[in-house]
Every structure is written in C-alpha cells, then in structure tokens.
C-alpha positions as CSV (number, residue, x, y, z in Angstrom):
1,M,0.0,0.0,0.0
2,S,1.3,3.4,-0.9
3,D,1.8,6.3,1.6
4,T,1.2,8.8,-1.2
5,P,-2.1,10.7,-0.7
6,V,-4.6,10.5,-3.5
7,S,-7.8,12.2,-4.1
8,E,-11.1,11.4,-5.8
9,T,-11.8,12.7,-9.3
10,K,-15.1,14.1,-10.4
11,T,-16.2,10.6,-11.2
12,N,-15.6,9.6,-7.6
13,K,-12.6,7.5,-8.6
14,I,-9.3,7.7,-6.9
15,R,-6.5,9.0,-9.1
16,K,-2.9,7.9,-8.9
17,I,-0.4,10.1,-10.7
18,K,2.7,8.4,-12.0
19,Y,5.8,9.4,-14.0
20,D,9.1,7.6,-14.4
21,G,8.4,4.9,-11.9
22,R,7.4,7.5,-9.2
23,E,4.0,8.3,-7.7
24,F,3.0,11.9,-7.1
25,P,0.3,13.3,-4.9
26,D,-3.0,14.2,-6.6
27,P,-3.5,17.9,-6.2
28,G,-7.3,17.5,-6.2
29,A,-10.3,16.7,-8.4
30,E,-10.4,20.4,-9.6
31,F,-7.2,19.8,-11.5
32,S,-7.4,18.0,-14.9
33,N,-4.8,15.6,-16.1
34,E,-3.5,18.4,-18.4
35,D,-3.2,20.8,-15.5
36,I,-1.2,18.3,-13.6
37,L,1.0,17.7,-16.6
38,S,1.6,21.5,-17.0
39,N,2.7,21.6,-13.3
40,L,5.0,18.6,-13.7
41,K,6.6,20.2,-16.8
42,S,8.1,22.9,-14.6
43,V,10.1,20.2,-12.7
44,F,10.6,17.7,-15.6
45,P,11.1,19.7,-18.8
46,E,11.4,16.4,-20.7
47,L,7.6,16.2,-20.4
48,A,7.1,19.0,-22.9
49,N,5.8,16.5,-25.5
50,A,4.4,14.0,-23.0
51,R,1.6,11.5,-23.6
52,I,-1.1,10.9,-20.9
53,S,-2.4,7.4,-20.4
54,V,-5.3,6.7,-18.1
55,T,-6.2,3.2,-17.1
56,D,-8.8,1.9,-14.7
57,Q,-7.3,-0.5,-12.2
58,S,-9.0,-3.5,-10.6
59,D,-9.0,-1.8,-7.2
60,G,-11.2,1.0,-8.6
61,T,-8.6,3.7,-9.1
62,H,-7.6,5.6,-12.2
63,E,-3.9,5.4,-12.9
64,V,-2.7,8.5,-14.8
65,L,0.7,7.8,-16.4
66,F,2.8,10.6,-18.0
67,E,5.2,9.3,-20.6
68,K,7.8,11.4,-22.3
69,V,7.8,11.4,-26.0
70,A,11.0,12.0,-28.0
71,G,10.8,15.2,-29.9
72,T,12.9,16.6,-32.7
73,K,15.5,19.3,-32.4
74,G,15.8,22.4,-34.5
C-alpha cells in the first residue's frame, strides 16, 4: 500500500499520478490531467511532449501515467 495521498476525481474514482516509476500526490479533483502535466513540466522539462495514459485499475482507481515522447531538435 502506498503512503502517497490520492484524491477522488469528479467521477468519484481515486486517481494515482505516475511518472518515471514514481507516484506523485494528486493535487485534487479540480485539476485536470492536463493541469497536472503542466505543473510537472516545470520540474521535468522532458515532459514537454508527454503522452497521458489513463487506465482503470482492478482496485477501482484511475492510474494516470505521464510518458515522455521524443521530440525533434531544430
């Protein structure tokens, strides 16, 4: 069981935020997945072109996974 706090989304599901094998606290249901990504970009600039994957887990939670996508340079 994780010690990371999670919150319920607007659909009353618990949301787990993950990136690079780490779990981050959910800032709250009022923040969309895109809002959370925008915040994470300030700490992890490699997420500039990130993909968001949401999967429903068997325990009733939403797992929100941010995956970096390789971009092109200049």
